C-alpha positions in Angstrom: 137.1 10.0 41.9 133.5 7.5 42.0 131.6 7.2 39.2 128.5 6.1 39.3 127.1 2.7 38.7 125.9 2.5 34.1 122.7 0.9 34.7 121.4 2.9 38.1 122.2 6.7 36.9 118.8 7.3 35.2 117.2 4.2 36.6 114.6 5.2 39.6 115.9 1.1 41.1 117.1 3.1 44.1 114.8 5.9 44.3 113.9 5.1 48.1 117.8 5.3 48.2 118.1 8.7 46.7 115.2 10.3 49.0 116.7 8.4 52.6 119.6 10.7 51.1 118.2 13.9 50.7 116.1 13.3 53.6 119.7 12.6 56.2 120.8 15.8 54.3 118.4 17.7 55.1 117.9 16.8 58.6 121.8 17.2 59.0 121.2 21.1 57.8 119.3 21.7 61.5 121.1 20.0 63.5 124.2 22.3 62.1 122.1 25.0 62.4 120.8 24.9 65.2 124.0 23.7 67.0 126.2 26.2 65.8 123.9 29.0 66.4 123.7 27.1 69.9 127.5 28.5 70.2 125.9 32.0 70.4 124.5 34.1 73.2 121.7 34.4 70.0 119.1 31.4 70.8 118.9 33.1 73.9 118.9 36.4 73.8 114.9 36.6 73.4 115.7 40.4 71.8 117.3 39.0 68.7 114.2 37.7 66.5 116.5 37.5 63.3 119.9 36.4 61.8 121.4 37.2 58.7 124.4 34.0 58.6 126.5 35.4 55.7 127.8 32.3 54.6 129.4 33.3 50.9 132.3 36.4 51.9 134.4 34.0 53.1 135.1 30.4 53.4 137.3 30.0 56.5 134.0 31.3 58.4 130.5 32.5 58.2 129.7 36.2 59.6 126.3 36.0 62.0 124.3 39.7 62.5 121.7 39.6 65.3 118.3 41.6 64.4 115.6 42.5 66.9 112.0 42.5 65.7 112.4 46.4 64.5 114.6 45.2 62.2 117.2 47.0 63.5 120.5 45.1 64.8 120.9 44.0 68.6 124.2 41.8 68.5 127.2 40.3 65.8 129.8 36.9 66.0 131.3 34.8 63.9 131.9 30.9 64.1 135.3 29.8 62.2 134.6 26.9 60.1 137.4 24.0 60.5 135.9 21.6 59.1 133.5 20.9 55.9 131.0 20.0 58.1 130.8 23.0 60.0 129.5 24.9 56.7 125.8 26.5 57.6 124.5 25.5 54.9 120.0 26.8 54.2 117.8 25.3 56.6 114.4 26.2 55.0 113.2 25.0 58.7 114.7 28.6 59.6 114.3 30.2 56.6 112.4 33.8 57.1 111.0 33.2 53.2 110.1 29.7 54.6 108.4 31.1 57.9 107.0 33.8 57.0 108.4 35.5 59.1 108.1 40.0 59.2 110.9 41.9 57.8 110.2 45.1 59.0 110.8 47.3 55.3 113.5 49.7 55.0 115.1 48.4 57.9 118.5 47.3 58.3 117.2 43.6 58.5 115.9 44.2 55.0 118.2 46.2 53.6 120.9 43.0 54.6 118.1 40.5 52.6 118.5 42.6 50.0 122.1 43.0 49.0 122.0 38.9 49.1 125.2 37.6 50.5 123.7 34.6 53.2 120.6 33.8 54.5 118.2 34.5 57.1 117.4 32.2 60.5 114.1 33.3 61.6 114.8 32.4 65.9 111.1 31.6 66.3 111.4 28.6 64.2 114.7 28.2 65.2 113.8 28.1 68.9 111.1 26.4 69.2 113.1 22.9 66.6 114.0 20.0 68.7 116.5 17.9 67.8 114.8 14.5 69.9 111.8 15.1 67.8 113.4 15.6 64.3 116.4 13.3 64.3 113.7 10.6 65.8 111.0 11.9 62.8 113.6 11.2 60.4 115.2 8.5 61.4 111.4 6.9 60.3 111.2 8.5 57.6 115.1 7.3 56.2 113.5 4.2 57.1 110.5 4.3 55.2 112.4 5.3 52.1 114.4 2.6 52.5 111.8 0.2 52.8 110.0 1.0 49.4 112.9 -0.4 47.3 113.5 -4.1 49.8 109.9 -4.1 48.9 110.8 -3.0 45.4 113.5 -5.9 44.6 112.1 -8.4 46.8 113.8 -8.4 49.5 111.0 -7.3 52.0 107.6 -9.5 51.9 105.6 -7.4 55.4 106.5 -6.1 58.4 105.4 -4.9 61.6 104.8 -1.7 63.2 104.8 -0.9 66.6 106.5 -1.9 69.7 107.2 -5.2 69.7 103.9 -6.6 70.4 102.7 -9.2 67.8 99.1 -9.3 67.5 98.9 -8.6 64.4 96.6 -5.9 64.6 100.3 -4.2 62.6 101.1 -6.3 60.1 101.5 -4.6 56.2 
């Protein structure tokens, strides 16, 4: 069992580290959803508007049900979980509640949502996702979160932004 350092448990000493860890977890969840649903035909199928992810019924697999724009079921698939890092946790950037996706009342999709045994991926948001741009944005965000700790501790006194040209205008 890993025990936290008693001085660090309730302090702000590692605030940037904790923020960087949260940023990475969110990136990993987005990338995993994109990668795992890419193993299905749902992303490429223009008739699929949403996918219900049942990640609670079984620990060793995820049941996927695809729905069209009218909220009617148009397909099913199962993704097996061989490693813990394959689990499809909620990625709010793709979740229908956070994207504002319209759900037709009394549709099969609305019924699946009401069962509360998973979450719904808005495929429009997933199709617009750019993994490379997300990786770069996450890298910058993690760096800046760590930079906060490093500046606070005096490990860094100044830095340059840019692509390596040092004319002094980007110094902070």
